[in-house]
C-alpha positions in Angstrom: 114.8 111.1 95.3 111.8 111.9 97.5 110.3 109.1 99.6 106.8 108.7 101.0 105.8 106.2 103.7 102.7 106.2 106.0 104.9 107.4 108.9 104.9 110.9 107.4 101.9 110.9 105.2 98.7 108.8 105.1 98.7 105.6 107.2 97.4 102.3 106.0 94.7 101.9 108.7 91.7 99.7 108.3 88.6 100.0 110.6 87.4 96.6 111.5 83.9 97.2 110.3 85.2 98.0 106.8 86.6 94.5 106.6 84.0 92.5 108.5 81.0 94.1 106.8 82.3 95.2 103.5 80.5 93.3 100.7 83.5 93.4 98.5 86.2 93.1 101.1 88.3 90.8 99.0 88.7 93.6 96.4 90.9 95.7 98.7 94.4 95.7 97.4 97.7 96.9 98.8 100.0 99.0 96.7 102.8 96.9 95.3 101.2 93.8 96.8 102.7 91.7 94.0 106.1 92.4 95.5 105.2 91.2 99.0 103.4 88.3 100.5 104.1 88.4 104.3 101.9 91.0 106.0 102.4 92.2 109.6 99.5 93.9 111.2 99.3 96.1 114.3 96.3 96.9 116.5 95.0 100.3 117.2 93.3 100.8 120.6 89.6 101.3 120.8 88.5 104.8 121.8 85.1 103.6 123.1 85.9 100.4 125.0 86.8 101.0 128.7 88.3 97.5 128.9 90.8 97.8 126.1 90.5 96.0 122.8 91.1 97.3 119.3 88.9 99.0 116.7 91.4 99.4 113.9 94.4 97.5 112.6 97.4 99.0 110.7 99.6 97.2 108.2 103.0 98.0 109.8 105.3 95.8 107.7 105.2 94.0 104.4 107.9 91.9 102.8 108.5 89.2 100.3 108.7 85.5 101.1 112.0 85.1 99.2 114.6 87.4 100.7 117.4 85.2 99.4 118.1 84.0 102.9 120.2 80.8 103.3 117.2 78.5 103.7 116.1 75.7 101.2 113.7 78.0 99.3 115.3 81.3 100.2 112.7 82.2 102.8 113.4 84.6 105.7 113.4 82.7 109.0 111.0 83.6 111.8 114.0 84.6 114.0 115.3 86.9 111.4 112.0 88.6 110.9 111.6 89.1 114.6 115.0 90.8 114.6 114.0 93.0 111.7 110.7 94.1 113.4 112.5 94.6 116.7 115.0 97.0 115.0 112.2 98.9 113.3 109.9 99.3 116.4 111.9 99.4 119.7 111.7 102.6 121.7 115.4 103.3 121.5 115.4 103.5 117.7 117.0 101.4 115.0 120.3 100.6 116.5 123.0 98.9 114.4 125.1 98.1 117.5 122.1 96.2 119.1 121.5 94.5 115.8 125.1 93.5 115.4 125.7 92.3 118.9 122.4 90.3 119.2 121.9 91.2 122.9 118.1 91.4 123.0 115.6 88.6 122.8 112.9 89.9 120.5 110.2 87.9 122.2 110.8 90.0 125.4 109.1 92.8 123.4 106.5 91.2 121.2 105.2 87.9 119.6 103.8 87.2 116.2 100.4 85.6 115.9 99.2 83.9 112.7 95.9 84.9 111.2 94.1 81.9 109.7 92.6 84.0 106.8 93.3 87.1 104.9 91.7 89.8 107.0 90.4 91.5 103.8 88.1 88.5 103.4 86.4 89.0 106.7 89.1 88.6 109.3 89.2 87.5 112.0 91.3 90.0 113.9 91.8 89.6 117.7 89.5 92.2 119.2 90.6 91.9 122.9 93.6 90.6 124.8 91.6 87.4 125.6 91.1 86.7 121.9 94.9 86.6 121.3 95.1 83.1 122.7 92.9 81.8 119.9 95.5 82.5 117.3 98.6 80.5 116.5 101.8 81.7 118.1 104.8 81.9 115.7 108.0 82.0 117.9 111.4 83.1 116.7 113.4 80.2 115.4 115.1 78.6 112.4 111.9 77.7 110.7 111.0 79.5 107.5 108.4 82.3 107.7 105.3 81.4 105.7 103.4 83.7 103.5 100.2 85.1 105.1 99.0 87.6 107.6 100.3 88.1 111.2 99.6 90.4 114.2 102.2 91.8 116.5 101.2 91.4 120.2 103.1 92.9 123.2 104.6 90.2 125.5 105.0 90.2 129.2 106.4 87.4 131.4 104.7 86.4 134.7 105.8 83.4 136.7 107.4 81.9 133.6 104.2 82.4 131.5 104.1 84.5 128.3 101.3 87.0 128.5 100.0 88.6 125.3 98.5 92.1 125.0 97.1 94.2 122.2 99.5 97.0 121.6 100.2 99.8 119.1 103.8 99.6 117.7 105.3 102.5 115.7 108.2 102.2 113.3 111.0 104.7 113.5 111.6 107.6 111.2 114.7 107.0 109.1 117.8 109.2 109.4 118.3 109.2 105.6 115.1 110.4 103.9 116.6 110.7 100.5 119.9 109.8 98.9 121.7 111.9 96.3 123.1 109.6 93.6 126.8 110.1 93.1 129.3 108.0 91.2 132.8 107.2 92.2 134.1 106.0 88.8 137.1 107.1 86.9 136.5 110.8 87.2 137.5 112.9 90.2 134.7 114.2 92.2 135.2 117.7 93.8 133.4 119.0 96.8 133.5 122.3 98.6 135.8 120.9 101.2 138.6 120.0 98.8 139.4 117.0 96.6 140.0 113.9 98.7 138.2 111.5 96.3 141.1 110.4 94.2 143.0 108.9 97.1 140.0 107.1 98.5 139.1 105.7 95.0 142.6 104.4 94.5 142.8 102.8 98.0 139.4 101.1 97.7 140.1 99.8 94.2 143.5 98.5 95.4 141.9 96.7 98.3 138.8 95.3 96.6 139.7 94.6 93.0 136.2 93.4 92.3 132.5 94.1 92.9 131.9 93.2 96.6 128.3 92.2 95.9 128.6 90.0 92.7 132.3 89.1 92.8 132.9 90.4 89.3 136.6 91.1 89.1 138.3 94.0 87.4 140.3 92.4 84.5 144.0 92.9 84.2 145.4 94.8 81.2 148.8 96.1 80.2 148.1 99.3 82.1 146.8 97.5 85.2 143.3 96.7 86.4 140.5 97.9 84.2 137.7 99.3 86.4 135.4 100.2 83.6 131.8 99.6 84.8 133.0 99.3 88.4 132.5 102.2 90.8 133.4 103.1 94.3 130.2 103.3 96.3 129.8 105.0 99.7 127.9 103.0 102.3 126.7 106.0 104.3 126.0 108.7 101.8 128.1 111.9 101.9 125.0 113.9 101.0 123.5 112.9 104.4 126.4 113.8 106.5 124.3 116.4 108.4 122.2 113.5 109.7 125.1 111.3 110.8 124.7 112.1 114.5 121.0 111.1 114.2 122.0 107.8 112.7 124.9 107.2 115.1 124.6 108.8 118.5 128.2 109.5 119.5 128.0 108.2 123.1 126.4 104.9 122.0 128.7 104.4 119.0 132.0 105.8 120.3 133.8 102.4 120.7 132.6 100.7 117.6 132.5 103.6 115.2 133.9 107.0 116.1 137.1 105.8 117.8 138.2 103.2 115.2 137.4 105.5 112.3 139.0 108.6 113.9 135.8 110.6 113.5 135.8 114.0 115.3 133.3 115.0 117.9 130.2 117.0 117.0 129.0 117.8 113.5 130.9 116.1 110.7 131.9 117.2 107.2 131.8 115.2 104.0 135.5 114.7 104.1 135.3 113.1 107.5 133.2 110.1 106.1 134.9 110.0 102.7 137.1 107.2 103.9 137.9 103.7 102.8 135.9 102.1 105.7 132.8 103.8 104.2 133.3 102.7 100.6 133.5 99.6 98.4 133.7 98.7 94.8 130.3 97.8 93.2 129.4 97.2 89.6 127.7 100.3 88.2 124.2 98.8 87.9 124.5 97.2 91.4 125.7 100.5 92.8 122.5 102.3 91.8 120.3 99.6 93.4 122.5 99.7 96.5 121.9 103.5 96.7 118.2 102.9 96.4 118.3 100.4 99.2 116.9 97.6 97.1 119.2 95.2 98.9 121.5 95.3 101.9 124.0 93.2 103.7 122.8 91.8 107.0 125.2 90.5 109.7 125.0 89.9 113.4 126.6 87.9 116.2 125.2 84.5 117.0 126.8 83.0 120.1 130.4 84.2 119.8 130.8 84.1 116.1 130.2 86.9 113.6 127.8 85.9 110.8 129.2 86.6 107.4 127.4 89.5 105.8 124.6 88.1 103.5 122.5 89.9 100.9 118.8 90.4 101.6 116.4 92.0 99.1 113.2 93.8 100.2 111.0 93.2 97.2 110.4 90.0 95.0 111.9 91.8 92.0 114.3 94.0 93.9 118.0 94.2 93.0 117.5 92.7 89.5 121.2 93.0 88.8 122.1 90.4 91.4 121.4 86.8 90.3 118.8 84.9 92.4 120.4 81.6 91.4 123.0 81.6 94.1 123.4 82.7 97.7 125.3 86.0 97.9 127.6 87.2 100.6 129.8 90.3 101.0 132.7 89.2 98.8 135.9 88.8 100.7 139.2 90.5 99.9 142.8 89.4 99.9 145.0 90.4 102.8 145.4 94.2 102.5 147.1 97.0 104.3 143.9 99.1 103.7 141.2 98.8 106.3 138.0 96.9 105.2 134.4 98.1 105.4 133.1 99.1 108.8 130.4 96.7 109.7 128.4 99.2 111.8 128.0 101.4 108.7 127.0 98.3 106.7 124.2 97.4 109.2 123.0 101.0 109.3 122.5 100.8 105.5 120.5 97.6 106.0 118.3 99.1 108.6 117.6 102.0 106.4 116.5 99.5 103.7 114.1 98.0 106.2 112.6 101.4 107.1 112.3 102.4 103.4 110.9 99.2 102.0 109.5 97.0 104.7 108.1 99.3 107.4 104.8 101.0 107.1 103.2 98.4 104.7 106.0 98.4 102.2 105.0 101.5 100.3 107.7 103.6 98.6 107.0 106.5 96.3 110.0 108.1 94.6 110.8 109.5 91.2 110.0 106.8 88.6 108.2 104.5 91.0 105.6 102.2 89.4 102.7 101.2 91.6 100.4 98.3 90.9 97.2 99.3 89.1 93.9 99.1 91.1 91.2 96.7 90.0 88.8 98.2 87.5 86.2 100.4 89.2 88.4 101.0 92.4 89.8 104.1 94.0 92.9 104.3 96.0 92.2 105.6 99.5 94.8 105.7 102.3 97.0 103.2 100.6 94.2 100.8 99.7 92.2 100.4 96.5 88.5 100.3 97.4 85.3 100.0 95.3 
């Protein structure tokens, strides 16, 4: 599975004059636009203006209105979107510990400003720092994020005042660039380091007894539980073990990950992460969508309480095997002697989903990907279809 995003190929950058003066500006289309209706823009600094300002804007993030959040119409809240953008863009990298512990106020880094019109229909974009005050500020909070176009602005605080600056934000590269599809079903899976799979499969099945995403239970039979159609899925993929230290710096994650999981120092082997804390039972079709990061489980601390892991999807039609008719959580388990899923691993899976599907204008190209067709008479250029 090969992935393409603008971070390591063409970027979706739009010069202002192509929008403001283009006679057919409203014909510009984003790839897969039918899957996303919240668009986050990012300014590019002007190369000719001594006083700052912007000459280009990049579509840095793109997501659907309905992420199945627990709001009346399943919208993502402004607070949650701020947290997502913070995780994708902060200098320290996408950090699952920071995301989990909720220790940073996103508005200390940036603010979102609402654009009154689709910029493809003539803007307007803020061209200088002074222009930023003319656009509506959307602070982080419990209100639902509305569909439309927004600009990220850098924030600074001076004498209690929030100052806004045009700024270029960059999203992180992801530690997992591709994911080998493996199945933990009824058959043993051998690897070059020995067969440890049978014991892990048995322990995870005994602990979970059902799909942790849908709640579908393994039925009882005379020979015990029938796990036909249910598989043991790894959260962090064994095939990406060589990138584990990139995803989880040992010094930063020692207390919450390496120590409780008994992970050795230095480079890890597949058998080191082939453990029950890195696995769960998923229905076979859900497992494949989990491996493609079509959905993830998001959890974080708010005040002193841990928010129960909830499912979020990254495209309108993402994760089709999970019903949209109910709010989904990570399904609980009965009291067990086997340790449950490590939440840091679960959050890293979610952050990878953000970087695959939401960052860099929501483009994903992989084997079998289907992109929206351009309008008749258009040509795709740098992620846009233009006449």
